[in-house]
N, C-alpha and C positions, 0 to 999 in steps of 0.2 A: 829625422835621423835615418840614414840609409842602412838597411840590413840585407844581407844576402846569405844564401845557404852554400856551403862548400862541402862537397863529398870527397872523401879520401879513401882509396883502397889500393891494394898492391898493384892491381892492373886497371888500366883505363877501360871504359866501356867501348872503346875503339881499339881494334888491333891493327897495327901498322906492319906491313910486310914490304920487303924490298925485292922487286922483280926486275926483269930485263928492261921493261918499259918505264921503270921508275917506282915510286912508292904507291902502295894501294892501301886504302882505309876501309875496314870492315866493321860495321856496327855489331855489337854483341846482342844476342837474343836471350841472354840468360835472365834468370828471375830478378836479380838485383838491379840490372840495368832497366828492366821493364818496370819494376816497382817504383824506381826513383825518377823515371822519365819525366813525369809531369812537373816535378820539382826542379829537375835539371834544366828544363826549358824556361823557367822563370828568369826574368831580367836580373842580370848580375850574378846568377848562380854559376858555379864552375865545378869541374871534377878534376881531382889531382890523382895521378897514378903513373906507374911505369908503362911505357908504350909497347914493350915486347921485344925491342931491339937493343943490343948492347951498344953502349956509348962508343966503344972502340971501333965499331963497324961504320961509324958515321963521321963525315967531315963536318967542320964547323958550319959550312954553308948548308949542308943537308939538315943539320940539327935546327938551324934557324928556320929553314923552309917548313920542316915538320911542326915546329913550335907555332908558327904563324897559322898553318892550316888547321891544327887542332884547336887553337884558341878561337879563331875567327869563324870556323864552320861547325865545330863540334863542341865549343865551350869547354874544352879540356886543357889542362896544363900538365905537360909531361915531366916526369922525373927521369933524368938520364942516369943510368947505372952502368958501370963497367962490367966486363965479363967476370973479373975477379970478385966484384961486389955481389953479382948475381949468384955466383958459385958459392961464396961463403955465407952470404945473408939468406938467400932463398933456398938453394939446394942444401946448404949446410945447416944453419941454425933453425930456420923455419921448418924444413922438411925432414931433417934428421934428428932434431932435438924436440921441438914443440909438437909437431904432428904426431909422432909415435907416443910421446908421453901423455898427451892430452887424450889419446885414444886407448890408453892403458897398455901399450906395448912397450913396457919398460926395458925389455931385452933388446929392442931395436933403437933405444934412445942413446944418442951420442952426446958427449960433453967435451967441447973444445973451446978454449978461451979465445982462439982466433975467430971462430964463427960468432961467438957472443959479441966480440968487439965489432965485427962487421954489422951485426944486427943493430947495435947502438949507433954506428955511423950512418947506416941507411935511414933509420928513424930520424936522425938529426938532419939528413939530407932532405927528407920529405918535409920536415919543419921549415927548413930554409926556403924551399919552393913555396910553401904556404905563406910565408912571411911577405912574399912579393905581392900578395893580393888580399891579405886578411885585414879586416876592420875590427876595431875593439869590441863591437857589439854583434859580430857575425855569429851565425849558427854553423858549427862544424860537426859533421857526422863521419866518424872514423869506422872502418870496417876491418874486422878479422885479425887473426893471430900474427900477421906479419908486422903489425903496427901497434903493439901493446905499450910501447914506451911513449908514443906520440901524444896521448892526452895530457900527460903531465908537462911535457915540453911546452904545450900550448897554454895550459892553465897558469903555469909559473910566470909567463911573460904577458899573457892576455887574460887576466882574471875575469874580465867582464864578458868574455866570449861564452856562448852556450855550447858546451862540448858534449856530444853523445858518442858512445862507443858500443859497437855490437860485435859479439863473437859468434861466428858462423859454425864453429866446431864445438864438440863437447868441452865443458870445463870439468876436469877430473875431480875425484874426491880428494880430501886433504891428504890421505895416506899416500896417494900417488903424486899429487902436486908438490908435496914437501920434498920429493926426491930431486927437484930441479935446483941446481946450484944457485941460480940467480932469482930465486922465488920472490924475495922481498922487493927487488927492483921491478919485477914484472907487476906485482900487485900495486905498488906505489905508482907505476906508470899508468895502469888502468884507472886508478882512483883519481887521476886528473880530470876524468869526465864527470859531468853533472848527472848523467843518466847512463847506466850500464845495462845493456840488454843481452839476453840469452834466449835460445829457442825453447827451453823447458824450465820448469821450476826446480827440477833436480840440479841443473847446471847452476842456476842462481843460488841455490842452497849450498852447493859445494864451494862456490866463490865466497859467499859470506862466511862459511866455516873456516876457509883458509885465511881470510882477512882477520878474523877474530883470533885464530890460533897462532898465526905467524906474526901479525902486527899488533895484536891486542886491542883492535878497534871493535867495539860492540856495535850492534845494530838494533834498531827499534822499528818494527814493521817494515823491514827491508830497506831502511834508511840508515846510512852511516854518516856520522858527524866527524869530519876530518879537516883539520887546518881551517876551521871557521867556515866550512862549507857543508851543505847538506847534500849527500850523494844518494840517489835512488837506484836500487838494483831490482830489476823485474824481468819477467819472461814475456817475450813477444814472438810466438811461433810464426815463422815465415810462411806465407802462402804462395800460391802460384797464380799465373795469369789465367784464371778459370775460363774466361770467355774464349781465349785462344784455343784451348783444348777441346771445347765442346763444339767448335765449328766443324764443318765438313771439309776435311783436307784430302779426300780420296782422289780428287782430280789432279792433285799435285804429286802423287806417288809414282815412282818409276815402275815400269812394267815388271822389272826383275823382282822388286820388293813385293809387289802384289802377288806374283807367282809363288814366291816363298811362303807368304802368309796364307795362300789359298791351297796349300798342299793337302793331300787326301786324308791325313790323320784327323780323326774325329775330335780329338782333344789336344789343346796346346797349352803348355806351361811356358811362361816367359820370365826372363831375368835380364835386367839391363844395368850395367855398372861400368865404371872405369877400372882399369887394372890397379888395384890397391889392396894391400894385405888387411886393411880394416874392413873390407866389404864381405869377408867370409865366403868367398867364391868356392874354395875347395870344400868347405863344410857343406855348402849348398849342393854341390855336385854329389857328395857322399850321401846326403839326405835323400836326393832323388834316386840314387842307387838303392838305398834302403827301401824306398817306395816300390821300385821294380821287383825287389826281392820279396817283399811282403805281399804284394798284390799282383801276381802274375796274370790275372785276368785282364790287366791293362796293357799287356805286351801287344805290340803292333797297333794299339789304339790311341797312343799318346806320343807326343813329340815335345822335347824340351829345347826351346830356342834360347841359347846362352849368348847374349851379346855383351862383349867386353871391349870398351874403348881403350886404345893404347894410351899409356901414361907412364912416363919416366922409365920405359923398359930398358934404358941404358944402365940404370942403377942395378947393382948386383941383386939386391933383395927382390926387385921387381922382375928381373929376368928369371930368377929362381922360381918365383911365384907363377910365372907364365909356363915354365916347364912342368911344374907340379900340376897345373890345370890341364895341360895337354895330355899328360900321362894318365890322369884320372879319367878323362873323357875317352881316351883310346882304350883303356882297360874296360870301362863300362860298355862302350859300343861293341867291343870285341866279345864281351861276355853275353850280352843280351841281344845284340843286333842280328839281323838276317839279311839275305840278299836284297830284299825289297823294303826293309825297315831299319832305320838308324835312330835310336832313342834320343841322342843328344846332337843337336846341330850347333856348332860353335862358330861364332862370327867375331873374329878379333879385328875389329874395324869400327870406325865411327859412322853413324847414320845421321841423316838430316832429321830435324824435329818432325817433319811431315811423315817420314818413313817410320819413325818410332811410334807416332800416333796410330799409324796403320797396324803396326804390330800390337799395340795396346788393345785395339778394338777387336782383334781376332784371338786374343789370349783368353782362355777360360780361367787360368790361374796365373796370378802375378806373384813371383817369389821375391820378396825384399827382405833379406835376412843378413844384414851387416853385423859384424861382431861389435861394432860401435860406430855410431853415426850421429852427427850434430842434428840433422833434420831428416834428410833423404826426401827430396822433392819428387823423385821418380814415383814413389808410392802415391803421392797426391795426383801426379800427372795421369797415372793409370786409371785411378778412380774417376777423374774428371772426363777422360777420353771415352770411357764406357757410358755413353749417353743412354744406352739401353738398360743400364743398371743391372747387367747380368754377369759381369766378371767377378771373381773373388780374389781379394788381396790376402796373402799370407805374409805377415810382417813380424820381425823379431822385436822383442820388448826392448832391446838396446838401441833401436832406431828412434831418434827424437820424434818422428812423426807418429809413433805408436800411441803416444799419450792423447793425440787428437783423433786417431782413427780406430777407436775402440771397437767399432762394429766389424772390423776386419778380424781374421783369425790370427791372434797374437801368440807367438811361440818363443820358446827358449832356443836360442841359436845353437846351443851345444847338444840339444836333445834331438838326435836324428830321427828317432822313432816318432816323436811328437810331430816333427815337420812332415814326415812321410804320411802319418795319419791325417794331418791337416790338409795335405794335397788331396787325399781321398775324400775327406769331408767336403772340400771345396768343389771337387768334380761332381759329387753326388748331391750337393745342396739343392733343394727345391727352388724353382724360379721365383716363387713368391717371397721366399726368405732372402734370396739374393737381392731382389728388388727393394725389399724393406730396409735391409742393411745399407745398400748403396745410396738410397735416397737420403738417408740421414747424413751420410758422409758428403754427398753432393751439396746438400743445403749448407753444411758447415764450410766447405771449400769455397762455395760461391760467395758467402758472406765474408769470410776471413781470407780474402785473396791477397795478392802481393801488394796491391795499392793500399788496401786496408791496413796491412802490416806497416807500411811506410808512414801512412797518415797517423796511425796510433802512436808510433814511436816518436815522430817529430812533435805531435801535439802534446804528448806526455813530457817531452823535453822542455817544450815551451812553457807549459803550465807549471811544472814542478819548479823550474828555476824562477819563474815569475812569482809564484806563491812564496817561495823561500825569501826572495828579495823583498817582497812586500812585508813579510813578517819581520824581517830584520831592519827594514828601513826606519821604523819608528824608534828603534833602540840602538841602531848601529852607531857606535861611537867613533869608528874609523873615519867617518866623514864629518863628524860634528864635535870633535874634541875641543874645538875653539870655545865651545860653551863652558867647558870645565876650565880651560886656560884663562878665559876672561874672568871667571869668578875667582879663580886662584889669585890672579894678578891684583884684583881690586879688594882683596880681603887682608885682614891683619891678624886674625886669630884662628888658626887652622888646626884640624885634626884629621889624620889619615889612618884608617884601620886597614891593614894589609895582611891578607892570608899569605901563606908561604908556598906550599906545594901546589903546582898547577897554576899559580897566580904570578909569582915572581920568578919561578924556575919551572922547568918541565918536571912532571911528577916522576919520582924515583922511589921505589920501596926500600932501597938500600941506602942508609944514611950517608955513607962515604960518597956515593954517587950524587946525592942530592945537596951536597955541601955548596953554599953560596959562592959564586965566582967573584973575581975581583971587581968586575963592572958593577955587579949588584951591591957589593959592600960600598963601593964609591958613591953610587946613587943614593943609597939610604943614608950614608954619612953626610952627603951634601944637603939632603932634605932636612935631616935632623939638626944640622948646624944652623939652619935658618931660625932665628929666635921667634919668628911668627908661627913656627910649625911645632906640632906634637905628633910624633910617629909612633904607632902602636902595631907591633907584629902580633897577629892573632892566628894561632896555629893549633892543630890537634896533636902536634908532636910533644914529646917529653920535655920537661923544663930543663933537664941537664944538657941535652943536645942543643936546644935553642940558646941557652946561656953560653955554651961554647962558641956558637956561631956569631951571636949578636951582642954578647955581654960587654964588649968594649965600645959599643956605639951608644950614642945619646938617644936611645929608643926605649919605649916601654914594651914589655913582652907579656902576652897572655898565652900561657901554655895549657895543654890538655883541654882545648876548647873553652878556656876561660876559667878553669879551676884554680890555676896558679897565676899570680900577678907579680911581676918584678918591675918596679919603677926605674927609670933611667938613673944612672949613677948611684944605684943602691945595690947591695949584695944580697939582701934578704928577700926571700919569696913569701908572699902573703897568700894564704888559702882563702879564696873568696867565699866559699861555702863549706860549713862544717859537715864532713861526711864520715861514714863508717865503712869498714872493709870486710865486715863479717860475711857479706853475701858472696864474696869471691870463692869461698870454699864450696859453695853450692854450684856456681856457674863454671868454675875451672874444669871439673871433671867432664862436663858436657862438651866444652870446647876441645878438650884433649881427645875425647872419643871421636869427634868429627875430624880432628887433625890427623889422627891415626888412619881414618877411613878415606881421607882426601889427600893423596900425595901432592906435595908442593905447597900446601898450606902451612901456616905457622902462627903461634900465639905470641902477641906482644903484651906483656903485663906492665901497666903503668901504675902510678901511685894509687889512683882511685878508679881505675877502669881496666878492662881487659879487651884487647882488640884481636880479632881473628882475620888474618890477611890471606887472600886467595888469589893474588895477582899471578902467581906462577902455576896455577892449577889448570888442568884440562877444562876448557870452558863448558863443554856439554855436561861434564860430570858435576861441575859447580852449579850449573843451572838447575840440575836435578836435586842437588843436596841443599841448595840455599833456602828454598821454601821450607824444607824439613827442619833445618837448624833454626830458622826464624820461629817456626811454630813451637819447637821444643823450648827455646829460650823464653818466649812470651808466656808459656804456661808456667814458668818458674817465677817470672818477675811481674806478672800482671797485677798483683796486689801490693807492690812495693813502689818506691819512688824511682826505681831504675827504669831505664828505657834503652831501646836499640837505636843506634845511630849509624847510618850507612854512608860511607865515603867512597873514594875511588878504589874499588876492589878490596874493601875492608868493612867488616861488621864489628861494631864496638858496643860493648855493654858498659853503661855508665849511669850516673845519677841524672835523671831527666831535668833536674833543677839547674844543672850546669850547662850553659850554652854560650856561644859567642855573643849573642844579642844581649843577654842579661848583664854581663860585665861591661860591654861596650856602652850600654845606656848609663852606667854609673859614671863613666868618664864625661859623657855629654852633659849630665845633670850638674856636674860640679864646675862647669865652665860655660862661658857665654861665647861659643864659637860662631864665627860668621862664615866658615867654610868647613863642611864635613864630607868626607869621602870614605866609602867602604868598598873593598874589592875582594872577590873570592871566586872560586871555580866549582864548588860542588854543593851537595845538599846541606852540609853542615854550615854553610855561609848564608843560607836563606834566613836563619834567625837574626843574623847581623843586619841583612838588608831590611827586614821588617822592623827592626828596632830604631833605625835612623829616622829622625824627624823630617817633616816636609821641607823641601828646599835642599835636602842633601843629595849627594851624587853617589848612587849605588851602582856598582859595575860588576856584571857577571862575565867571567872569562869562559867563553864557549857559547854555543848556539842553542843549548837546551832551554826549555821553558823556565822562567825565573820570576821572582818578585823584584829583581833589580830594575832600575830605571833605564840603564844602558847595558850594552853588551860589547865585548871585544872578542876577536876571533881566537886569540892565543896569548900565552904568557909573553911572547915576544912583543905583541902589540901593547901589553901593559908596560913593559920596559920602555917602549917608545914614548908612551905618555909620561912616564916618570922623568925621562930625559928632558921633555919639554918643560915640565914643572921645575926641574933643576935650573934650566936656562932662565926661566922667569925669575926665580929666586936670586940668581947671580946678577941679573940685570937690575933688579930692585936694590940690591946691595950697592951697586955702582952708582945708582942715582941718589 
């Protein structure tokens, strides 16, 4: 079976430009292209992305020429976007909605339906290009915030594909992310991936928190079970091409750059960024001004090289930022500068990688103090370039790289005095200490380089999907339902025990929303009308609501987890176990106390049990309270026949002698069935599975660990199985 790797990012690793002499193709030297190069060179692999030119600027002949050149010589497949799409999707939704919000700049976040529509359309366009080359077993690795809807588009149509997604910018805390209008759509889009990667554990934690709070999906050891799939969320800090930065690039440096770096100032502070409000450039300049103010002994003995690469300066917010930077520099140079000394040298231009390395190697202090940054590879490049291990990195704690470079001087980006003091500490740090700190960081950067990062992500994707598929293979009923169908067809005395919530319908805590639909009523009616069948609805719900829903059908009903039994065509309910209710007066006040302390929770009092529901509660608060309430209740009921039973976001106190398995076994003992099936979705159904005799068919809805023999991904899959059984019954009748 042929498998290939397909990389998808907003931009291709090849930039196409149109000049007077035709089209020119330039390879990217960025970290992503470098890290994925060895995989991209493998047979069959391909990279999909926008080529950098607007569709409107190209003739059909030129597009065909570019497409052939990229595919044949560079193993790339271009996505053609119009000027309008680029403006609305990239400059609009990506850069004016997602970028500021994910970097905590809520005041700069725009919300426009038109740009959201463009974002959806472009993600769909990427998917359509992918479809021209995808195989059902391919590995697809999607990159960054421009394509957050793409994973689900792929998984919905190609469920066997291994899909990885990596976000290269921060994922914000729940309190920030919840402000996004289309938050659920974004989360569900990302959850199409089998492996979701972030630069830091904080970002992974924020994502898991948003998924739990907004979608209600819990996680276990960073794994989310969703739509019958196991989705792993983890941190993969991106590295750099370490070997490239430790090489000697001096011979490649222009004379002008060498002259700048070799100026007479005895100490050099360096800062390298692109023009962006997330980088904290004005704050950095202000902190350097504070340094000059606090430590005048460094006047005329230090120079601050501030390198800012142009970026979207045509946008109003960026042009205003540039003006602010220029004003600050002018004021500080005017205040502290002399005829032969200027404290800040500002370069608003792009430098080659070789020139930057030369700057890195001459800088005594590197200031990397973004207000918020996904990773910031400049910090790692500086450390790697200082092969003498003598430079000192000052980095803000809000840069993703700070968690890896703990030997650097880590500062609060808003504490200008602390940054000023750190510059002084860095300048005066003994050489032995510098060397000791840098050696540790060098060792880490050398090991966890960009290739290691790519290898680890792809290997984790491969192994996590393989492990999950192997675990599911032995129990997966999706591919082997014929086993049950054959047994059903050749049997004559059958019994089916069917849980309700989460098994026949999606789980809903509000009874009105959970009411059975007409299709389900029809399926149950058809199955029950087969004289060879006995259908038993087994539910934890109250007997009155179950009677209202299923009382007119030819089915047996077990309510309250088996406490109450109502046979088909009878009106009376039978209590299967004699119970008392005196204990409720002791337990009820405890549950009421926790209900008052836990907003969103509520008590459901049944005939002989009390349930505490917490589906609508704040998840972190419940996680803290749940162990406390369990312990409190257990201390009350430990010497009684009562027990705690946990279901889907519910904790129920009831007599432990009552369970689905006990009463189900009574049905089985009274008849000689040649086909027995039991289906359920949560912990309360495990008693049922264990009670079924050998040769029975037990089905767990969901992918959690279970005593059931088989598993189905969702209640929709269970419905599909019931449809097949109904068709068999109808066929048998006709024969």
